[in-house]
N, C-alpha and C positions, 0 to 999 in steps of 0.2 A: 472554330478555327479562325485565326486572324486573316483579315482580308485587307485590301487596299483602302476600303471605306471604313475600316475599324473592325470590331469583332461583334459577334452575336452574344448579347448578354445572357439570353436564355440558355444557349448551348453551353456557355462557360459555367453558368450556375449548376447545370446538371453534372458537368465534369468535375466541378469542385466537390460536390457532395459525394460523387463516386470515389474520387481520389481520397477524400477524407475518411470515408467509411471503410475503404478496402485496403489502404496502404499505411496511413498514419499510425493506426493502432497495431499493425502487424509486428510480431516480435522480431522479424528479420530486420525491419527498418530501425526499430529501437536499438537492436544490437549493433547496427551499423553506426548509429550516432555515438554509441559508447566506445566504438573502436578507436584506439589511439591514432590521432591524426597530426597533432602538433608535436612532431618528433624531431630530434636533432638531425637524424639522417635525412629526413625529408626536407628540412629547412636548408641544409647544405646543398643537396641536389637541386632544389628549386632555385637557390641563388646562383648556382653554377650555370644552370640552363638559362636563367634570366640574364646572366652576364653575356652569354653568347647572343641572345636575342637583342640585347641592348647594343652591342657592338655592331651587329648587322643593321639595326635600325638607324644607328648613327651614320654608317656608311652610305646607305641609300637615302636617308633623310636629307643629308647635306647635299647629295647629288641631285635628287629629284623631288624631295619633299614627301616621299612615300614611306610610310612605316606600317607595321603590322603587329597585331596582338600576338600572333603565333601561338594561340592556345592549343590547337591541334598538335603541331609538332612538339610543343612543350610536354604535353601529356604522353606522347609516344616516346620521346627521349627519356622521360622519367621512368616509364615502364622498361625500356631497353636497358638502362643503367642498373636497375634493380634485378633484371632478369639474369644478368651475369654476375650478380653479387651473392654472398652467402645468405642474404635476407630475402631471397626470391619468394620463398613460401609464405613469409609473413607480410609481404607487401600487399596492401589492400587497395581496392578501387578508391575508397574515400581518402586514403593517404595520397594517392595519385592526384586527386582533385586539389588537395592542399598544395602539392608541388606545382601544378600548373597555375594556381592562383598566385603563388609567390613569383613565378617566372613572368607572368603577364604584368604584374605590378612593377617588376624590375625593368622589363624590356621596353615598356612604353614610356619610360622616363624622358627620352629625348624630345618627344612630342609634347608630353604633359607639362614639362617645365619650360617649353618654348626655346629649347636649345638648338632647334633646327629652323626656327622661324623668328620669334620675338627677339631673343638675345642677339643673334647675328644681325638682325635688322637695326637694332640700336647701336651695336658696335661698328658695323661695317658701312652703313649707309646714311646714318644721321649726321648732318653737318653740325659744326660747332654752334651755329645759330639756332638749329632746331632742337638742341638738347635743353636750351634754356639756361645753361650755365656758362656759355661762352667758350666751351671746349668740347671735344669729342669724349665719348665715354668708353672706357675699357674696364671690364669687370675682372677682378682677381678670382682665383679658384674659391677662396673663402667667401667672397661676395656672391658667387654663383651658387654656393651651397646654401647660403642664407636665403637668397631669392627663391631657389628651388624648394626649400623647406617651407617657405611662406605660402606657396601655392600648391603644395603637394597633398594636403590633408583634408581640406574642407569638402572637396568633392567626394571623398570616401565617406565622411560623416553625413553628408547630404543624402547619400544613397540608402543609408540604414532604414529610415522610416518608409522608403518606397518599396522595399522588398515584398512585404506582405501583400501590398496592393497589386503590384504588377506581376509578381511571380506566383504567389500562392492563390490569390483570389481570381485575378483576371487571366492568369496563365498565358501571358503574352509569349509568343513562340521563341524569341531570341534565337534565330536559326543557328548561328555559329555556336552559341552555348549548348544548344541541343545536340548539334553534330559532335561536339567535343564529348558530351556525356555518352553518346552512342559509341564513339571510339573507345572510351574508357571501359564501357560495359563489355564490348567485344574482346578487348585485350585481356580483361580479368574474368571473362565468362560469368558475368553477374547480370542481374535483372534491373532494368530501369523502373522508376516509379511509374505507376499507371497514369500517364499524363499525355494521352494521345494527341491532344491539340498542339503540343509543343514539339513533336517530332516532325521534322520537315520531310518533304518528299525526296530530298537528296540523301537521306540516311539509308543504311542498308542493314541487312540481317546478319546475325552472328554466323550464319552458315556460309556467308560469302567467302570463297577461298582467297579473294584478293587480299584480305587482311592478314593472311598467313605470310604474305610477302612484304608487309608494310616496313618492317625493320630493314630488310634487304634493300628495298627500293630507296629508303631514306639514306642508307649507307652509301650506295653506289652513286647516287646523284650528288651526295655531299662530296665524295672523292673526286668525281669529274669536275664539279664546280671549283673545288679547291685547286686542282691541277691547272685549270684555266686561269685562275686568279694569279698564281705564281708565274705562269707563262706570260701573261699579259704585262707583267712588270718588266720582264727581261726583253719582251718583244712589243714595244709600245704601240706599234701600228695596229695591233689587235684591238686597241681601244677605239680607233677611228679608221675603219677600212673605207677608202674612197670608191665604193662600188658604183657610184654614178659618174665617175670621172673626176679629173683634177680640178676642172673649173667649178663644177657643182660643189666640190669639197672646199676649195679655197674661198670662193666668192659667196656661197650661200650656205655653207656648213652642213651639206647633205652627205653624211657618212653613216656607216653601219658599225655598231659595237655589239658583237655577238656575246654579250654578257649572259652567262647562265642564270644569274639572279634576275636580270630584267626579263628573260624568257619565263622564268618561274613566276614572276609577278604578273606577267601577261596571262599565264595559265589560270592564276587565281582570279584575275579581273574578268576574264571571259572575252569572247570575240566581240560582242556588241560594244563594250566599253573601250577596248583598244582600237576598234574601228573608228569610234568617235575621236579618239586621240589622234589617229592617223589623219583623219579629216582636218583636225585642228592644225596639225603639223603642215599639211599641204596648204591650207588656207593662209597660215601665218608666214611660213618660210618659203613657200614657192609662189605665192600670189601677192599678199599684202606687203611683205617686206621689200621685195624687188620693186613693187609699184611705188611705195613711199620713197625709195631711193631715186627712182626715175623722176618723180615729181619734185624732188629736192626737199621733201619734208624730213627725210632722214639721210643726210648726205654722207655720214661717216661710214666706216666699215660695218658690216652686218653684225659683228659681235660686240659693237660698242653700245653700252647701256645708255649713254647720254645722247649721242648724235647718230647712232646707227639704227639699223632696222629692228634689232631685237628690243631695243629700248622703246621704239615707236609701237611695235605690235604688242608689247607688254600691257599697254593701257587698254587695248581691245580685249586681250585675255582677261584682264582684271574686270572689265565691264561685263563680259560674258559670264564669268564665274560668280560675281556679286549678284547679277540679275537672276541667274539660275538658282543660286543658293537661297536668296531671300524669298523668291517666289515659292520654291519647293518647301522651304522651311515654314512659310506662312500656311501653305496648304496642309502640311503635316500637322502643324499646330492646331489649326481649326478642326481637322479630322480627329486628332487625339482628344481635344477638349470636348468635342461633340460626342465621341464614343464613350469617353470617361463619364460625362454627365448622364448619358443614356444608361450606361452600366449601373451607376450609382442609383439612379431613379428606379431601375428595374429591380435591383437588389433590395432597395428600401421597401418597395411595394410587395415583393415576394416575402421578405422577412415579416412584414406586418400581417400578411395573409397567413403565413405559417404560424406566427405567434398567436393570432386569434384562433386558428384551428386547434392548435395544441392546448391552449388554455381552456377552450370551450370543452375539450375532451378530458380535462384534468391532467394533461401531460405537462411536460416542461420544455422549455425552448432550448434547442441544440445550437450552440454557437459555432462559428467557423473555427475549424481546428487547424493547428499548426504544430510544429515540433515543440517539445517541452521548452519552457522558458530558459532553462539552464544551458541550452544549446544556442540561444539567441543573444544578440546584443541588445541590451535594455534601452528603453526610450530615454532614460536618464543619461546613460552614456552617450547616446546620440546628441542630446541637447547640449551637454557639457562639451562634447567634442566639437560641435558646430561653433559654439561661442569661443572656445579656446583656439581653434584653428583659424577663425576669422580674426581674432585679435593678433594671432601670430602672423597672419598675412599682412595686417596693417603695420605691425612693428617691423617686419622684414622689408617691406617696400620702403618704409621710412629710413631704415638703417642703410639700405643700398643706395637710395636716390635722394635721401634727405628731404628738405622742405621744397625741393623742386617739384615733387609730386604731392599735391595737397591731400590731406587725410580724407576729405570728403569724397574725392574721386575714387579712392580705394574702397571706401564703404559702399558707394554706389555700384562699383564693379562687382563686389561680393554679392550684393543683393541680386544683381542681374545674373550672376553665376548660379545662384540658387534657383531662380526661375528657369534659366536655360538648362540646368541639369535635369529638372523634371521633364521638360519637353524632349531633351536629348535622349533620356532613358526610354521614354515612351516610343520615340521614333525608332530607336535601336531595337526595341522589343518587337515592334510590328514589321519593320522593313529590313532589319539587319544592317542598317546604316545609321551611324551616329553623325548628325550633320554639324560637326564641330567647325568645319570651314565656314558654313553659313552663320553659325553662332558667333564666330570671331568677327566676321565682317559686319554683322548686324550690330554687335556691341560697339564696333568702331564708329558706325553710323550714328548710333545713339549718343556716343560721347562727343561727337562733333557739336551737339547741342548742349551737353552738360558742361563742358569746359569753355569759358569765355574765349571769344575769337582772338582777343588781344593777348592772351596768356602766352608768354615766350616759350613755354615747354608744352604747348598743346599737342604737338605731334608725338612727343615722348609719352605723354600721359595717355594719348589715344592707343598707342602700342601696348602699354602696360595693362590698360583696361581690357583690351581684346585678349591678351594673354591670360588674364585671370579668369575671364568668362570661358575661354576655351579649355583651360585646365580643369575647371569644375565639371564641365560636361563630359570631358574625356575620362576623368577618373570615376565619376559616378557610373558612366556607361560600362567601363571595363569591369568594375566590381559587380554590377548587376548581371552582366553576361556570365561572369564566373558563378554568381549565386544561382543562376538558372541551371548551370551544369551541376552544381552541388545539390540542388533541389531534386533533380532527376536521378542522380546517382544515390543520394541519401546521405550526403555529407553534412557536417555541422556548420551552419551559417556563422557561428561564432569563430570556429577554426578558420574559415575563409576570411573573415574580417581581420583576424590576427595575421594571417598570411599576407593580406594586402598591406597592412601597416609595416610588417617586417620588410617586405619587398620594396615598399615605397621609401622607407628610411635608408635602406641600402642603396637604392637607385639614386637618391639625392646626392650621395657621396660619389658613386661611380660615374654617374652622368656628368657631374661637374668636372671630375678629373679627366674623363674622356674628351670632353669639349676642349679643355685646355690643351690636351695632347694633340688633338687634331689641328688646332690653331698653331701649335708650336712646330709641328712636323710639316704641314702643308700650307701653301699659300691659299687662303680663302678670302674672297671668291677667286675661282680660277676656272679653266675649261673643264676640269674634272669635278670640282666642287663648286657648282654654280649657285648654291643656296637659293633656288628660285622662290621658295616659300618666304624667305626673308624679304626678297625684292617685292613680292606681292603685298606683304604686310605693310612695308614702309610706303609704297606707292598708294595703297589704299588709304593710309593715314593722311598722306599729302592731298589726295583727291577729296576726301570728305572734309578736310580743314581748309580747302580753298586754294591749294597750290596750283600753279599754272601747268598746262600740258603742252607737248610739242605741237607744231603746226598740223592742223586737221585731225589730230588724234581725238579730240573731243567729239567732233561730228561722227567719225567712224565708230567711236565707242558707244555713243548714244544709239546709233543705228543697230549695231550688233547686239547691244544690251536689250533693246526692245524686242528684236527678233527672237533671241534665245529666252527672254522672259516669257514671251507668248508660248514658245515651244514647251517650256517647263510647266507652264500652267496647264496646257492640254495634256501632257504626259502624266502629270500628277493627279489630275481630276478623275482619270479612269483607273479602276482597280487593276492590279497587276495581271489578273487572270481574265480580264474583260476581253472580249473578242476583238475590240479595237486595238489592243496592244500588239496584235500581229502586224498591224500597219504602223503604229506609233513607234515600234522598235527601230524603224528606219529613220526616225527623226533624231538628230544628234543631241546628246546630253551636254548641257552647257559647261558643267565643271570639267568633264572629260575633254571637251573641245578646248577649253581654256588651258588645261594642263598641256595638251598637245601644242598649243601656241607658244606658251612661255618656256617649255623645254626644247632644247635643240633636237633636230630629227633623230640623231643617233640613239637618244633615250627612248624614243617612241617605236622605232622600227623593230627592235628586238622584242618589245612587249607585244607588238602586233603579231610577230611570229609565234609567241607564246599563246596568244588568243586563238590563232589558227590551230595550233596543236591541241588546245583545250576543246575546240569544236570537233576536231577529228576524234579525240578521245571519247567524248560523250556520244558521238554518232556510232562509234564502234562498240563501246562497253556499256552505254546507257547511263542515266543519271544516278543510278544506285551505286555506281563506283566513283562518285565525285569526290568522296573523302579520300579515297586512295590516290586520286589525281592530285589533290591538295598536298598530301604527304610527299608525293613525288616532287612537286614544285618546291615544297619547303626545303628539301635537301639541296636544291639548286641555290636557294636564297641563303640558307645558313652557311653553306660551304664558302661562297664568295664573301659573305659578311664577316665570318670568323677569320678567314685567311687574309682579309684586308689588313688585319693586325700585323701579319708578316710583311706585307708590302710597306706598311707604315714603318716597320723596323728597318727594312732595306733602305727606305728613303732617308731616314734619320742618320743611318750609317754611311750614306753616300755610295751604296752598292751600285756599280755601273750597269747600264742597260746594254744589251747586245747591239 
């Protein structure tokens, strides 16, 4: 079983042999692989669900920087849609895996292509001098498609060679992927592959009656969230309720937004994480921002990004997140490399012993088993795909940005993306967290040394390099999470790969169009769409390339960066189930604190409420019902995310508020 210090190579060796001998050769699993999975009906449903997830992720990504794979609700929605169709009886669990694979590939486009971070950072915040061409940059929809296509595929091809190692051999848990597999098996009343190490403690049994109400729960929370979204358009005060009084509201931006989606996100995040965010909000917006204004370091209005408090505390937020991300990423990297080397050494030693034993007895050596090669993506396809997608990335970046971005910088970024993808996949498999934030920041730090300091477009290049590295890690992690689900259910890896390609290509178009629509309908940035991720990206680029900071921001940033770097080191050195974690849980997580600092309080308070509800839920129902809780929260998120399209239509038509 995976632990914070890595996994036990001997235990995994035993489970590999057991799984290989007991399940791979079973006729039931062979028939599953032969079951039609790449069907027109599943493709259409997967793209439809993925479109809903994509719109939802755009809405909340531009507001808060938060997006979700939504693999659990995608699988549930796929099941529900077929349950009311004439094809109910023929709809299989492996076809459901294919649907959720397409939906995830489609829905995560806004993050993977940098459309909630990198692109708005370039368009909205780079000055004419920082672009290197003497004018600001505004990308057309066609340019967005070219850019998105350029960074959309290499992460997928990078992941192919990793599957056998991390899913089949090492059997890393991938908790979210395992949970999705459990949900699919419950809905379809089928059996999962015998892979005990991969099923997390949060999963539940098929006899749990909570699952009988999953569809009903998703429906009613979706309806309630949708109704609130429409109501909040006509009654704008619902978006910012001054519960702390008019002075706190006007002067310090302390308001409450009872957004169902934010509450749902808080439920998924859990009480510890949202408590850290609340700590960050209090630290930034109730202590540091007023203090900076009092001292004259941030004399403007609190909502002024240049002269105001939120612009000043942003640097502290950035320092805290970078420090935490890099330290935790370094610890995870060392642990992963150490455990990987230990695993390979153990396997090599045991293979040698088994080989000698079998040969001495006149036997033959049994090799590690996997599904038949016709259900896999070949190594040749992977190699050709990596080369092709890398060349496509180079050409796309050159087409969009011309000679301003030198080819060597794109090549280096792709190489870094390959390395970071491996580490990101391993981290996701062991901890259920893909450290794309830390990966992006680390790549920006590296590129501060790669690009000459005197290069006129060094900040632009820094952003693009970070986006490429983040895209590779994000896509590789998403696909590997899905492959874990498919492995447990018994789906074809080749079918899932095709699903990823179809969803990705569709998402390239839809994501680019949606980004253009949002910018046409809404003023971005604004109080509603603050694009905080873009602000963090561009300010990180300025920081590592030597740009100046506001008065005293450097000193405070260094202090808080050191403090949270040390906290991150302590929290990451101890395994998650170590007895010290009962105490360490009270130490705040740097990334969560940083998010609480750079988002205005109204985004955090609703999430904190969701975290409290999650705590109550688990105390009352137990961890075995956690998936049902996630389904409940997913309805809240999807309802507001989808119906934001109606509020967008109202805005474009000039429909008046009450």
